[in-house]
C-alpha positions as CSV (number, residue, x, y, z in Angstrom):
1,M,-18.3,-28.7,141.1
2,H,-21.9,-28.4,140.9
3,K,-24.2,-26.8,142.3
4,Q,-26.9,-27.2,144.3
5,I,-30.2,-26.6,142.9
6,V,-32.9,-26.1,146.4
7,K,-35.7,-26.0,145.6
8,E,-38.3,-23.8,146.9
9,P,-41.3,-25.4,148.9
10,V,-45.1,-24.3,147.0
11,T,-47.0,-22.8,148.6
12,I,-50.5,-21.1,149.0
13,D,-50.8,-17.7,150.0
14,S,-53.2,-17.9,153.8
15,R,-55.2,-14.6,152.6
16,E,-56.0,-17.1,149.8
17,V,-56.7,-20.1,152.5
18,A,-58.4,-18.1,153.8
19,D,-60.9,-17.1,150.9
20,M,-60.8,-20.6,149.6
21,M,-62.5,-21.6,153.6
22,G,-64.5,-18.7,153.6
23,K,-63.6,-17.4,156.7
24,R,-62.0,-14.6,158.1
25,H,-58.3,-13.5,157.2
26,D,-57.0,-12.7,160.8
27,H,-59.2,-15.5,162.5
28,L,-57.2,-17.7,160.3
29,L,-54.2,-16.1,161.3
30,Y,-54.6,-16.4,164.9
31,D,-56.1,-20.5,163.9
32,I,-51.9,-21.3,162.3
33,R,-50.2,-19.1,165.6
34,R,-52.0,-21.9,167.8
35,Y,-50.8,-24.3,165.3
36,A,-47.4,-24.0,164.6
37,E,-46.6,-23.1,168.1
38,I,-47.7,-26.8,168.8
39,L,-45.5,-28.0,166.2
40,D,-42.3,-25.6,167.5
41,S,-43.6,-27.1,170.5
42,Q,-42.8,-30.7,169.9
43,D,-39.8,-30.0,167.7
44,L,-42.3,-30.2,164.8
45,G,-41.1,-27.8,162.7
46,S,-43.4,-25.6,161.8
47,H,-42.1,-23.6,159.1
48,Q,-42.9,-27.1,157.0
49,F,-46.2,-26.5,157.5
50,F,-46.2,-22.6,157.7
51,I,-43.8,-20.3,156.9
52,P,-44.2,-16.8,158.1
53,S,-44.3,-13.9,155.9
54,H,-46.3,-10.6,154.7
55,Y,-47.4,-8.1,152.9
56,L,-48.2,-4.7,151.5
57,N,-52.1,-3.7,152.4
58,A,-53.7,-1.0,150.4
59,Q,-52.1,1.7,152.5
60,N,-48.8,0.5,151.5
61,K,-48.7,-0.8,155.1
62,E,-46.9,-4.3,155.8
63,Q,-49.5,-6.9,157.3
64,P,-48.3,-10.3,158.8
65,N,-49.8,-13.3,156.4
66,Y,-48.3,-17.7,156.6
67,L,-47.3,-18.6,152.8
68,L,-48.9,-22.6,153.5
69,T,-47.1,-25.8,152.3
70,R,-49.3,-28.9,151.9
71,K,-49.1,-30.2,154.6
72,G,-50.3,-27.2,155.8
73,C,-53.2,-27.1,154.1
74,D,-53.4,-30.7,155.0
75,M,-53.5,-29.7,158.6
76,V,-56.1,-26.8,158.6
77,A,-58.6,-29.1,156.3
78,N,-58.5,-31.7,158.6
79,K,-59.9,-29.0,161.8
80,M,-62.6,-28.6,158.9
81,T,-65.9,-30.5,158.3
82,G,-68.8,-30.7,156.3
83,E,-69.4,-29.4,153.0
84,K,-66.7,-26.5,153.9
85,G,-63.6,-29.5,154.5
86,V,-64.9,-30.8,151.4
87,L,-65.0,-27.7,149.4
88,F,-61.5,-26.6,150.8
89,T,-60.0,-29.6,150.1
90,A,-60.8,-29.9,146.4
91,A,-60.0,-26.6,146.0
92,Y,-56.6,-26.7,147.8
93,V,-55.7,-29.6,146.0
94,T,-55.9,-29.0,142.6
95,K,-53.9,-25.8,142.9
96,F,-51.9,-27.7,144.5
97,E,-51.6,-30.0,141.5
98,A,-51.6,-26.9,138.8
99,M,-48.9,-25.3,140.4
100,E,-46.8,-28.3,140.4
101,E,-48.2,-29.7,137.1
102,K,-46.6,-25.6,136.4
103,I,-43.1,-26.2,138.1
104,K,-42.4,-30.1,135.7
105,N,-44.1,-28.4,132.7
106,P,-43.7,-24.4,133.1
107,F,-44.8,-23.7,129.5
108,A,-48.0,-25.8,129.8
109,G,-50.8,-23.9,128.3
110,A,-48.3,-22.1,125.3
111,S,-48.9,-22.8,121.5
112,K,-46.8,-26.0,120.4
113,E,-44.5,-24.2,118.3
114,L,-43.5,-21.7,121.3
115,Q,-43.4,-25.0,123.8
116,A,-40.6,-26.4,120.7
117,I,-39.5,-22.5,120.3
118,L,-39.0,-22.6,124.4
119,M,-37.5,-25.7,124.7
120,L,-34.6,-26.2,122.4
121,D,-33.2,-22.5,123.9
122,I,-33.2,-24.4,127.0
123,R,-31.5,-27.6,125.4
124,T,-29.6,-24.4,123.2
125,K,-28.1,-23.2,127.1
126,E,-27.7,-26.5,128.3
127,M,-24.8,-27.8,125.4
128,E,-23.4,-24.1,125.6
129,D,-22.7,-24.7,129.4
130,R,-21.7,-28.2,129.1
131,V,-19.1,-27.2,126.1
132,E,-17.2,-24.4,128.7
133,H,-16.9,-27.1,131.2
134,L,-15.1,-29.0,128.9
135,E,-12.9,-26.6,127.9
136,N,-12.7,-25.8,131.3
137,R,-10.9,-29.2,131.5
138,I,-9.4,-29.8,128.7
139,T,-6.1,-29.6,129.1
140,I,-2.5,-27.8,127.0
141,D,-0.8,-30.2,124.4
142,Y,2.0,-31.3,123.5
143,G,3.6,-27.6,121.8
144,Q,2.2,-25.9,124.7
145,Q,3.6,-27.7,126.8
146,R,7.5,-27.4,125.1
147,T,7.0,-24.1,125.0
148,L,5.9,-23.7,128.9
149,K,9.0,-25.4,129.8
150,K,11.2,-23.3,127.7
151,A,9.9,-20.1,129.9
152,G,10.4,-22.0,132.6
153,N,14.3,-22.8,131.7
154,K,14.7,-19.3,130.8
155,R,13.1,-18.6,134.4
156,V,15.6,-20.6,136.3
157,L,19.1,-19.2,134.3
158,E,18.2,-16.2,134.3
159,I,17.7,-16.3,138.4
160,V,20.7,-18.6,138.4
161,G,22.9,-16.1,136.3
162,G,23.3,-18.2,133.6
163,K,25.1,-21.2,132.1
164,K,28.4,-20.7,133.5
165,S,27.3,-19.3,137.2
166,A,28.3,-21.4,139.8
167,A,24.4,-21.8,141.3
168,Y,23.7,-23.1,137.4
169,K,26.8,-25.2,137.0
170,D,25.7,-27.2,140.9
171,S,23.4,-29.6,139.6
172,S,21.9,-30.0,143.1
173,L,21.1,-26.2,143.6
174,R,20.2,-25.8,139.6
175,T,17.2,-28.9,140.6
176,Q,16.0,-26.9,143.6
177,V,15.4,-24.1,141.5
178,Y,13.3,-26.0,139.4
179,S,11.3,-28.2,141.5
180,A,10.6,-24.6,143.3
181,L,9.5,-22.9,139.8
182,W,6.9,-26.4,139.5
183,N,6.0,-27.1,143.0
184,E,4.7,-23.3,143.3
185,F,3.7,-23.0,139.2
186,T,1.4,-26.2,140.2
187,E,0.0,-24.8,143.7
188,F,-0.4,-22.0,142.2
189,F,-3.0,-23.0,139.1
190,E,-4.1,-26.2,141.4
191,I,-3.0,-28.9,139.0
192,N,-0.2,-31.8,139.1
193,S,2.1,-31.0,136.5
194,Y,2.6,-28.2,134.1
195,N,1.8,-30.3,131.3
196,N,-1.7,-31.1,132.6
197,T,-2.2,-26.7,132.2
198,F,-5.7,-26.0,131.2
199,I,-5.9,-24.5,128.2
200,K,-7.8,-21.3,130.0
201,D,-5.0,-21.0,132.4
202,Y,-2.5,-21.0,128.9
203,D,-1.5,-17.1,128.8
204,R,-2.0,-17.0,133.0
205,A,1.0,-19.3,133.0
206,L,3.3,-18.1,129.9
207,Q,2.5,-14.5,132.4
208,Y,3.4,-16.3,135.8
209,V,6.2,-17.7,134.7
210,P,8.8,-14.8,133.8
211,L,8.0,-12.9,136.5
212,W,8.2,-15.8,139.2
213,N,11.1,-15.6,141.7
214,P,12.3,-18.3,144.3
215,P,11.8,-17.9,147.7
216,N,14.3,-15.9,149.2
217,N,16.4,-18.7,151.4
218,L,16.4,-20.4,148.0
219,M,17.9,-16.8,146.9
220,R,20.2,-16.7,149.1
221,Q,21.8,-19.6,148.1
222,I,21.8,-19.0,144.9
223,E,24.1,-14.9,145.9
224,Q,26.5,-17.5,147.9
225,A,27.4,-19.9,145.2
226,N,28.2,-17.2,142.8
227,G,29.3,-15.1,144.9
228,Q,27.1,-12.1,145.7
229,M,25.9,-12.4,148.7
230,L,24.5,-8.6,149.8
231,F,25.0,-7.6,153.5
């Protein structure tokens, strides 16, 4: 199963936004809270614009702040006019472009040699992941299938009491035991046939079969057939 990657939104700290605007942070927080209330009252999802957060001040006390998305900065900028509005817009747009470029190319600014090394590391890791995925999907070969089948035959013979037992000679009962073994086996290993056992599970499969026991009702039928029913 592929893991779903959830991308964190690119944001700017409200303290930095306040500096860009030349505005007191507490005043900006007041404005943002008003914007958020209006957005939420209309089910417009203020979190898409302003994400509540906190930071530790110089006294190591927790203080509130917001993380502004590009949409949040757009909203704040729309309330500004004149030169300040132009300068703020230029500042935050440039900031977002730099952050987005950093996400696209995390090695920007590094030397070409270092970028090549880092990219090689990433590709090597991707290749290792693909190889591991393939290994996890490869099934056992014909020889391993035969070994597993022999282990199953041996276990069934042990359970029914050997080839000379009445339970073994009852072909219907014998078939039920084989079916029970391999049905439970395939369910346990989440496959459709023991022939399709994954290599990664092969050792466990060889441990599973000799320890398998039939359901109680089937075991009672075997005991009855062999005249060994315990009371």
